[in-house]
C-alpha positions as CSV (number, residue, x, y, z in Angstrom):
1,X,0.0,0.0,0.0
2,X,1.3,3.5,-0.9
3,X,2.4,5.6,2.0
4,X,0.9,9.1,2.3
5,X,3.4,11.9,1.7
6,X,3.7,14.0,4.8
7,X,4.0,17.7,3.9
8,X,5.8,19.9,6.4
9,X,3.8,23.1,6.7
10,X,5.5,26.1,8.1
11,X,4.2,29.5,9.4
12,X,4.9,32.1,6.6
13,X,6.2,34.6,9.2
14,X,8.4,32.7,11.7
15,X,8.8,29.3,9.8
16,X,7.6,27.3,12.9
17,X,6.0,24.0,11.9
18,X,2.2,24.1,12.0
19,X,-0.6,21.5,11.5
20,X,-3.7,22.0,9.4
21,X,-5.8,21.4,12.6
22,X,-4.2,24.3,14.4
23,X,-6.7,27.1,15.1
24,X,-4.5,29.8,13.5
25,X,-3.5,27.8,10.4
26,X,-1.6,28.7,8.2
27,X,0.0,30.7,11.0
28,X,1.4,29.3,14.2
29,X,-0.2,32.0,16.4
30,X,-2.4,35.0,16.6
31,X,0.9,37.1,16.8
32,X,2.1,35.9,13.4
33,X,-1.4,36.3,11.9
34,X,-1.4,40.0,13.1
35,X,2.1,40.6,11.7
36,X,1.0,39.2,8.3
37,X,-2.1,41.5,8.4
38,X,0.2,44.5,9.2
39,X,2.4,43.6,6.2
40,X,-0.6,43.6,3.9
41,X,-1.9,46.9,5.3
42,X,1.4,48.7,5.0
43,X,1.9,47.6,1.4
44,X,4.9,45.3,2.2
45,X,3.3,42.7,0.0
46,X,2.8,43.9,-3.6
47,X,2.2,42.2,-6.9
48,X,4.4,43.9,-9.5
49,X,2.7,44.8,-12.8
50,X,3.7,46.8,-15.8
51,X,1.7,50.0,-16.2
52,X,1.5,51.4,-19.6
53,X,1.7,55.2,-20.2
54,X,-1.9,55.1,-21.3
55,X,-3.1,53.6,-18.1
56,X,-0.9,56.0,-16.0
57,X,-2.4,59.1,-17.6
58,X,-5.3,60.7,-15.7
59,X,-8.2,61.7,-18.0
60,X,-9.0,65.5,-18.0
61,X,-12.7,64.8,-17.6
62,X,-14.7,61.9,-16.3
63,X,-16.4,59.6,-18.9
64,X,-19.9,60.8,-19.7
65,X,-19.3,64.3,-18.3
66,X,-20.6,67.2,-20.4
67,X,-18.2,69.9,-21.2
68,X,-21.0,72.5,-21.0
69,X,-21.1,72.0,-17.2
């Protein structure tokens, strides 16, 4: 019979081993969960993307806005 492959899961903040059954999974503790939330809130985590000059330009008027006022 094939043996199940045990996957070592680690807390993304402190790298301590965690189990799927742990109440704070995937973190090892509330402290690491809070640190991770702070990283998201401060912008420490970012997905890089290429921004074209067209996307970067701010339109002079909002779409559908009349020029007459």
